[in-house]
C-alpha positions as CSV (number, residue, x, y, z in Angstrom):
1,M,-10.5,7.2,-1.4
2,K,-7.4,8.9,0.1
3,I,-5.8,7.2,3.0
4,I,-5.2,10.4,4.9
5,D,-9.1,10.7,5.1
6,L,-9.2,7.2,6.7
7,L,-6.9,8.2,9.6
8,I,-9.3,10.3,11.5
9,Q,-11.6,7.8,13.2
10,E,-11.5,7.1,16.9
11,K,-12.1,3.3,16.6
12,L,-9.3,0.9,15.8
13,S,-8.8,0.0,12.1
14,L,-6.5,-2.4,10.5
15,S,-4.9,-2.3,7.1
16,F,-2.9,-5.1,5.4
17,E,0.1,-5.3,3.1
18,V,0.4,-7.7,0.2
19,F,3.0,-8.3,-2.4
20,P,2.7,-9.0,-6.2
21,P,3.9,-12.3,-7.7
22,K,7.5,-12.7,-8.7
23,T,6.6,-14.4,-11.9
24,E,3.6,-14.6,-14.2
25,T,3.2,-18.3,-13.4
26,N,2.0,-17.7,-9.9
27,F,0.0,-14.5,-10.6
28,E,-3.4,-16.3,-10.1
29,S,-2.4,-17.8,-6.8
30,V,-1.2,-14.5,-5.4
31,K,-4.2,-12.7,-6.9
32,S,-6.5,-15.2,-5.1
33,A,-4.7,-14.7,-1.8
34,T,-5.0,-10.9,-2.0
35,E,-8.7,-11.2,-2.8
36,E,-9.2,-13.3,0.3
37,I,-7.6,-10.6,2.4
38,A,-9.7,-7.9,0.7
39,K,-12.8,-9.8,1.7
40,L,-12.0,-9.0,5.3
41,R,-12.8,-5.3,4.4
42,P,-9.7,-3.7,5.9
43,A,-9.3,0.1,6.0
44,F,-7.0,-0.2,3.0
45,M,-4.4,-2.5,1.5
46,S,-0.9,-1.7,0.3
47,V,0.7,-3.5,-2.6
48,T,4.5,-3.6,-2.6
49,Y,6.8,-2.9,-5.5
50,G,9.5,-5.3,-6.7
51,A,13.1,-4.6,-5.8
52,G,14.6,-2.6,-8.7
53,G,11.2,-2.8,-10.4
54,G,11.5,-6.5,-10.8
55,T,7.8,-7.3,-10.2
56,S,6.5,-3.7,-10.5
57,K,4.3,-4.5,-13.5
58,Y,2.0,-6.6,-11.3
59,T,1.7,-4.0,-8.5
60,L,-1.0,-2.0,-10.3
61,D,-2.8,-5.2,-11.5
62,I,-3.2,-6.4,-7.9
63,A,-4.1,-3.0,-6.6
64,Q,-6.7,-2.3,-9.3
65,N,-8.3,-5.8,-8.8
66,I,-8.7,-5.3,-5.0
67,N,-10.3,-1.9,-5.5
68,K,-12.6,-3.0,-8.3
69,L,-13.9,-6.2,-6.8
70,Y,-14.2,-5.2,-3.1
71,G,-14.0,-1.4,-3.0
72,V,-11.0,-1.5,-0.7
73,P,-8.8,1.6,-1.0
74,T,-5.3,0.6,-2.2
75,L,-1.9,2.1,-1.7
76,A,0.6,1.3,-4.5
77,H,4.2,1.2,-3.6
78,L,6.7,3.0,-5.9
79,T,10.5,2.9,-5.6
80,C,13.0,5.0,-7.4
81,V,16.5,3.7,-6.6
82,S,18.7,3.2,-9.7
83,S,15.7,4.3,-11.9
84,S,15.8,7.0,-14.4
85,K,13.5,10.0,-14.4
86,E,11.9,8.7,-17.5
87,M,11.1,5.4,-15.9
88,V,9.7,6.9,-12.7
89,R,7.6,9.4,-14.6
90,Q,6.2,6.6,-16.8
91,K,5.2,4.7,-13.7
92,I,3.6,7.8,-12.2
93,C,1.5,8.1,-15.4
94,E,0.5,4.5,-15.1
95,I,-0.6,4.9,-11.5
96,K,-2.7,7.9,-12.4
97,A,-4.2,6.2,-15.4
98,A,-5.2,3.2,-13.1
99,G,-7.2,5.6,-10.9
100,I,-5.0,4.9,-7.8
101,E,-5.0,7.9,-5.5
102,N,-2.5,6.7,-2.9
103,V,1.3,6.1,-3.4
104,M,3.9,4.9,-1.0
105,A,7.1,6.7,-2.0
106,L,10.2,4.6,-1.2
107,R,13.8,4.7,-2.2
108,G,13.8,1.0,-2.3
109,D,16.6,-1.6,-1.7
110,I,19.8,-1.1,-3.6
111,P,19.8,-3.8,-6.4
112,A,22.2,-6.7,-5.9
113,G,25.6,-5.9,-7.3
114,L,25.2,-2.2,-7.0
115,E,25.7,-1.8,-3.2
116,D,29.2,-0.3,-3.7
117,A,28.4,1.5,-7.0
118,D,29.0,5.2,-7.5
119,R,25.5,6.7,-7.0
120,S,26.4,10.3,-7.7
121,H,25.0,10.1,-11.2
122,W,21.8,8.4,-10.2
123,D,18.6,10.5,-10.8
124,Y,17.2,9.4,-7.4
125,K,19.3,8.7,-4.4
126,H,16.6,9.2,-1.7
127,A,12.8,9.0,-1.3
128,I,12.7,12.7,-0.9
129,E,13.4,13.1,-4.6
130,L,10.6,10.7,-5.5
131,I,8.2,12.6,-3.2
132,T,9.1,15.8,-5.0
133,E,8.5,14.1,-8.3
134,L,5.1,12.9,-7.2
135,K,4.1,16.4,-5.9
136,S,5.1,18.0,-9.2
137,A,3.1,15.5,-11.3
138,D,-0.2,16.4,-12.7
139,A,-2.1,14.4,-10.1
140,D,-3.4,14.8,-6.6
141,F,-1.8,11.8,-4.9
142,C,-2.0,11.1,-1.2
143,I,1.7,10.3,-0.5
144,G,2.9,7.9,2.2
145,G,6.5,7.5,3.4
146,A,8.4,5.0,5.5
147,C,10.0,5.5,8.9
148,Y,12.2,3.5,11.2
149,P,11.5,3.5,15.0
150,E,14.9,1.7,15.4
151,V,16.8,4.0,13.0
152,H,17.3,3.4,9.3
153,P,20.2,0.9,8.9
154,E,22.1,3.4,6.8
155,S,21.7,6.3,9.2
156,A,24.6,7.3,11.5
157,N,22.2,7.8,14.5
158,Q,18.6,8.5,15.3
159,K,19.0,12.3,15.4
160,D,20.3,12.3,11.8
161,D,17.6,9.8,10.8
162,I,14.8,12.0,12.2
163,K,16.3,15.1,10.5
164,R,16.1,13.2,7.2
165,L,12.5,12.1,8.0
166,K,11.5,15.8,8.6
167,E,12.9,16.7,5.2
168,K,10.8,13.9,3.7
169,V,7.6,15.1,5.3
170,D,8.4,18.7,4.4
171,A,8.7,17.5,0.8
172,G,5.1,16.4,0.8
173,C,4.5,13.2,2.7
174,D,0.9,13.0,4.0
175,F,1.4,10.2,6.4
176,L,4.1,7.7,7.5
177,T,4.2,4.0,8.1
178,T,6.8,2.4,10.3
179,Q,9.0,-0.6,9.6
180,M,8.1,-3.6,11.7
181,F,8.9,-3.5,15.4
182,F,8.4,-6.0,18.2
183,D,8.6,-3.8,21.3
184,N,5.9,-1.1,21.4
185,N,8.0,1.1,23.8
186,L,10.3,1.7,20.8
187,F,7.4,3.1,18.8
188,Y,6.2,5.3,21.7
189,N,9.7,6.7,22.2
190,F,10.1,7.3,18.5
191,L,6.7,9.0,18.2
192,Y,7.6,11.3,21.1
193,K,10.9,12.2,19.4
194,I,9.5,13.0,16.0
195,R,6.7,15.1,17.5
196,E,9.4,17.1,19.3
197,A,11.2,17.5,16.0
198,G,8.0,19.1,14.4
199,I,6.8,16.0,12.5
200,T,3.0,16.1,12.9
201,V,1.7,13.9,10.1
202,P,-0.1,10.7,11.1
203,V,2.2,7.7,11.8
204,I,0.8,4.2,11.3
205,P,2.7,1.5,13.2
206,G,3.6,-1.6,11.2
207,I,3.2,-5.0,12.9
208,M,4.6,-8.2,11.5
209,P,3.1,-11.4,12.8
210,I,6.0,-13.9,13.1
211,T,4.5,-17.3,12.3
212,N,7.7,-19.3,11.8
213,V,11.3,-19.0,13.1
214,K,12.7,-18.3,9.6
215,Q,10.9,-14.9,9.6
216,I,12.9,-13.9,12.7
217,E,16.2,-14.1,10.9
218,R,14.8,-12.2,7.9
219,A,13.2,-9.5,10.1
220,V,16.5,-8.9,11.9
221,K,18.5,-8.9,8.6
222,L,16.1,-6.5,6.8
223,S,15.6,-3.9,9.5
224,G,17.8,-4.7,12.4
225,S,14.7,-5.2,14.5
226,F,15.2,-5.6,18.3
227,M,13.8,-8.8,19.6
228,P,12.6,-8.4,23.2
229,Q,13.3,-11.3,25.6
230,R,9.6,-12.0,25.8
231,F,9.5,-12.7,22.1
232,K,12.7,-14.7,22.2
233,S,11.2,-16.9,24.9
234,I,8.2,-17.6,22.7
235,A,10.5,-18.5,19.7
236,D,12.6,-20.8,21.9
237,K,9.5,-22.5,23.3
238,F,7.5,-23.0,20.1
239,G,9.9,-22.6,17.2
240,S,10.2,-26.3,16.6
241,D,6.4,-26.7,16.4
242,P,5.1,-24.9,13.3
243,A,1.4,-24.9,14.4
244,A,2.2,-23.7,17.9
245,M,4.6,-21.1,16.6
246,R,2.0,-19.8,14.2
247,Q,-0.6,-19.5,17.0
248,A,1.9,-17.9,19.4
249,G,3.2,-15.4,16.8
250,I,-0.4,-14.3,15.9
251,A,-1.2,-13.9,19.6
252,Y,2.0,-11.8,20.1
253,A,1.0,-9.5,17.2
254,T,-2.5,-9.3,18.5
255,D,-1.3,-8.3,21.9
256,Q,0.9,-5.5,20.3
257,I,-2.1,-4.1,18.5
258,I,-4.3,-4.2,21.6
259,D,-1.6,-2.3,23.5
260,L,-1.3,0.3,20.7
261,Y,-5.0,0.9,20.7
262,A,-5.1,1.2,24.5
263,N,-2.5,3.9,24.1
264,S,-4.7,5.9,21.6
265,I,-3.2,4.5,18.3
266,T,-6.2,3.9,16.1
267,N,-4.6,2.8,12.8
268,V,-2.4,-0.3,12.6
269,H,-0.8,-1.7,9.4
270,V,-0.3,-5.5,9.4
271,Y,2.4,-7.0,7.2
272,S,0.3,-10.0,6.4
273,M,2.7,-11.6,3.8
274,N,-0.1,-12.7,1.5
275,K,-1.4,-15.0,4.2
276,P,-5.3,-14.7,4.4
277,D,-5.5,-17.1,7.3
278,V,-3.1,-14.9,9.4
279,A,-4.9,-11.7,8.5
280,E,-8.3,-13.3,9.3
281,K,-7.1,-14.7,12.6
282,I,-5.8,-11.3,13.8
283,Q,-9.0,-9.6,12.8
284,S,-11.0,-12.3,14.5
285,N,-9.0,-11.9,17.7
286,L,-9.9,-8.2,17.6
287,S,-13.5,-8.6,16.4
288,D,-15.2,-6.9,19.4
289,I,-12.6,-4.1,19.5
290,L,-13.0,-3.5,15.7
291,G,-16.8,-3.9,15.9
292,K,-16.8,-6.6,13.2
């Protein structure tokens, strides 16, 4: 089922993101974790793609397994940075052969050691080029794209970032999913600005439950996420107590989701980090709202 067709209901729905194993040795444990999350019957599940294609061979295995066993629609991530056209076209053929209808088109992180490399000869420099490739393929994919409420780290400013985002949507994006954020006002402000810029596709907010203090440093490093004082106070109070921090982090994410739904946002994507217990607790906290 195409994700764009799932984004029209009036009730709140949750989707979860999982990632494939880094090595074959832990494939079964990751597979088991993703199956536990699938048992929660989310609206859909996205499966990430290894940086530089490192773990990409497992993305389709996990996505197919979730869909086959539990009937949960899946969104396969695909990145293109530093890849050749031949490599990307082969991956597109594999996605199509696997029967996956939904693709998250991403540029991807620049591989280590190539940050300062000359990119002028690369086949793909931006996600826009990958979206164009997907649209020209002999397949009817539902295409998702990423967006940054707090500005892409490589953009000069938000105005330039939104201009690029408009080009991405015009290239064929059916919906957008945001990078994590911890202050809902940032999302509301961003949504207003992109609508003013003519971007009308559905935008799914991405929420990351912070269950340990190490995740805070990683979140800031990856996306430059703004940490509101309210969240800093929670981390200061509970950061040294793992169980309390886990509970407080889940409560904070739940509160964000409730506020989003109260403001007419009906689809929320949870970066569940292959943690079935976290996904289950958030869903349980929202059981009456979700009707589950």
